[in-house]
LOFI-838699 format. One line per field, with one value per residue (C-alpha): residue in three letters; chain; x, y, z. Coordinates in steps of 0.25 Angstrom, whole numbers, plus 2048, in hexadecimal, padded with zeros to 3 digits. Example, Ala and Ser with C-alpha at 12.3 -4.5 7.8 and 13.67 -1.06 7.14 Angstrom:
residues 2
residu <- c(ALA	SER)
chaine <- c(A	A)
xx <- c(831	837)
yy <- c(7EE	7FC)
zz <- c(81F	81D)
***
This chain:
residues 180
residu <- c(MET	GLY	THR	LYS	LEU	ASN	LEU	SER	GLY	VAL	VAL	SER	GLU	SER	ILE	VAL	ASP	GLY	PRO	GLY	ILE	ARG	MET	THR	ILE	PHE	THR	GLN	GLY	CYS	PRO	HIS	HIS	CYS	LYS	GLY	CYS	HIS	ASN	PRO	GLU	THR	TRP	ALA	PHE	GLU	PRO	ARG	HIS	PRO	GLY	ASP	VAL	ASP	LYS	ILE	LEU	ASN	ILE	ALA	VAL	LYS	ASN	LYS	ILE	LEU	GLN	GLY	ILE	THR	PHE	SER	GLY	GLY	GLU	PRO	PHE	CYS	GLN	ALA	ALA	GLU	LEU	ALA	GLU	LEU	ALA	ARG	LYS	CYS	ARG	GLU	ASN	GLY	LEU	ASN	VAL	MET	SER	TYR	SER	GLY	TYR	THR	PHE	GLU	GLU	LEU	VAL	ALA	GLY	SER	GLU	GLU	LYS	PRO	GLU	TRP	MET	GLU	LEU	LEU	LYS	ASN	LEU	ASP	TYR	LEU	VAL	ASP	GLY	PRO	TYR	ILE	GLU	GLU	GLN	ARG	SER	LEU	MET	LEU	LEU	PHE	ARG	GLY	SER	LYS	ASN	GLN	ARG	PHE	LEU	ASP	VAL	PRO	GLU	SER	LEU	LYS	GLN	GLY	LYS	ALA	VAL	PRO	VAL	ASN	GLU	GLU	THR	LEU	TYR	ASP	GLY	THR	LYS	VAL	ARG	GLU)
chaine <- c(A	A	A	A	A	A	A	A	A	A	A	A	A	A	A	A	A	A	A	A	A	A	A	A	A	A	A	A	A	A	A	A	A	A	A	A	A	A	A	A	A	A	A	A	A	A	A	A	A	A	A	A	A	A	A	A	A	A	A	A	A	A	A	A	A	A	A	A	A	A	A	A	A	A	A	A	A	A	A	A	A	A	A	A	A	A	A	A	A	A	A	A	A	A	A	A	A	A	A	A	A	A	A	A	A	A	A	A	A	A	A	A	A	A	A	A	A	A	A	A	A	A	A	A	A	A	A	A	A	A	A	A	A	A	A	A	A	A	A	A	A	A	A	A	A	A	A	A	A	A	A	A	A	A	A	A	A	A	A	A	A	A	A	A	A	A	A	A	A	A	A	A	A	A	A	A	A	A	A	A)
xx <- c(47C	485	48D	488	487	484	47A	473	468	464	45B	456	454	45B	45D	466	472	478	473	466	45E	466	466	46E	475	478	484	486	493	49B	4A8	4A6	49B	499	493	485	484	476	478	47F	477	481	48D	48D	494	48B	483	475	46E	475	475	478	47F	478	46A	46D	471	465	45C	463	463	454	451	451	450	45E	469	473	477	47D	486	484	487	48C	499	498	4A7	4A6	49F	4A7	4A9	49B	496	4A0	499	48C	490	497	48A	481	48A	489	47A	47A	479	483	489	48C	492	493	4A0	4A5	4B3	4B8	4BB	4CA	4C9	4C2	4CC	4D8	4D1	4CF	4DD	4D9	4CB	4CA	4BB	4BA	4C0	4B7	4AB	4B0	4B2	4A3	49D	498	497	49D	499	4A6	4AA	4A4	497	49C	490	496	496	488	481	473	478	481	47D	47E	487	485	491	49A	4A6	4A0	4A2	499	4A3	4A4	4AB	4AF	4B5	4BC	4C3	4C7	4CD	4D2	4CB	4BE	4B5	4A8	49B	497	489	485	485	481	473	475	479	488	48B	480	484	479)
yy <- c(8B4	8AC	8AF	8BB	8BC	8C8	8C3	8C8	8BE	8AF	8A6	89B	891	892	888	891	893	885	877	873	87C	886	892	89E	8A8	8B5	8BC	8CB	8D1	8CE	8D3	8CD	8D6	8CD	8D4	8CE	8C9	8C4	8C9	8D7	8DB	8D2	8D9	8E3	8DE	8E7	8DF	8DB	8D0	8C9	8BA	8B0	8A3	89B	8A1	89E	890	88D	892	889	87D	87E	87E	86F	870	878	870	87C	88A	894	8A0	8AA	8B9	8C3	8BB	8B0	8AF	8BE	8B7	8AA	8A8	8AA	8A1	896	895	894	88A	881	881	87E	873	86D	86D	866	872	873	881	889	897	8A0	8A9	8B3	8AD	8A1	894	897	8A5	8A1	896	8A0	8AB	8A2	8A4	8B2	8AF	8A1	8A3	8A1	893	890	893	88B	87F	880	881	876	87E	88B	893	89C	8A7	8B5	8B6	8BB	8C1	8BE	8AF	8AE	8A1	89C	88E	88C	885	88F	898	8A5	8A6	89C	89F	89B	88D	884	87D	871	878	86C	865	872	874	865	866	874	879	87D	871	873	86C	861	867	85A	852	85E	85A	84B	84C	84A	859	860	85D	85B)
zz <- c(C31	C28	C1C	C13	C04	BFB	BF2	BE6	BE7	BE9	BE0	BE8	BDD	BCF	BC4	BBB	BC5	BC6	BC6	BCC	BD5	BDC	BE5	BDE	BE6	BDF	BE6	BE6	BE0	BD3	BCE	BC0	BBA	BAE	BA2	BA0	BAF	BB2	BC1	BC0	BCD	BD4	BD1	BDC	BE9	BF2	BFC	BF5	BFC	C08	C09	C14	C10	C1B	C17	C08	C0B	C14	C08	BFE	C07	C0A	BFB	BF9	BE9	BE9	BE3	BE5	BE6	BDC	BDF	BD4	BD3	BD4	BD6	BE1	BE3	BE9	BF5	BF4	C03	C06	BFB	BFE	C0B	C05	BFA	C05	C0D	C01	BFD	C0B	C09	BFC	BF2	BE7	BE5	BD8	BD6	BCA	BC9	BC0	BC3	BBD	BC5	BC2	BC7	BD4	BD7	BD4	BDC	BE8	BEC	BF0	BF3	BFA	BFB	BEC	BED	BF9	BF1	BE5	BEE	BF3	BE4	BDC	BCF	BCA	BBE	BBB	BB3	BB0	BA8	B9A	B92	B84	B88	B8D	B8B	B8F	B8C	B98	BA5	BB1	BA9	BA2	B99	B91	B99	BA6	BAB	BB4	BBD	BC7	BD2	BDA	BCE	BC9	BD7	BD7	BC9	BCA	BBE	BB9	BB7	BB0	BB5	BAC	BA8	BA2	BAF	BB8	BBB	BBC	BCA	BC9	BC9	BD2	BE0	BE9)
***
């Protein structure tokens, strides 16, 4: 068997967790415990549902309507090495990859000195929604985000420029940003 993940669940087809139709992987385990979190059942780090990177990849690749895969939580960066492998394999098979994180882009980059797997996952992402959910800043008007402090970032461009670069939401669906 391949690389194992500790999962809370999987949604095989979603239109709310990133651009296009995507598979959403909910990881198990989160240190943030955001007030008002919509997935508090994912906070515990105890094993819940074992997942296999190659099995998930095979399911995603076989579903021809999927445009991408999203890592949600829990906190995906608590399983960064495993998800970096899945992200790399998904991108090799033409799927774009997005992740949510309660950490900011800047925290992930700085923390990657001690946790190089964080940078490995970042390098294999197309999109990142970063920052904790802040209930007092909740908004239903934000694309793929729950609170106004969170940013929807173009990860390759952010890494290239060395700073957080937001996705141009106006051109997101015209084919220039969604990688195929």
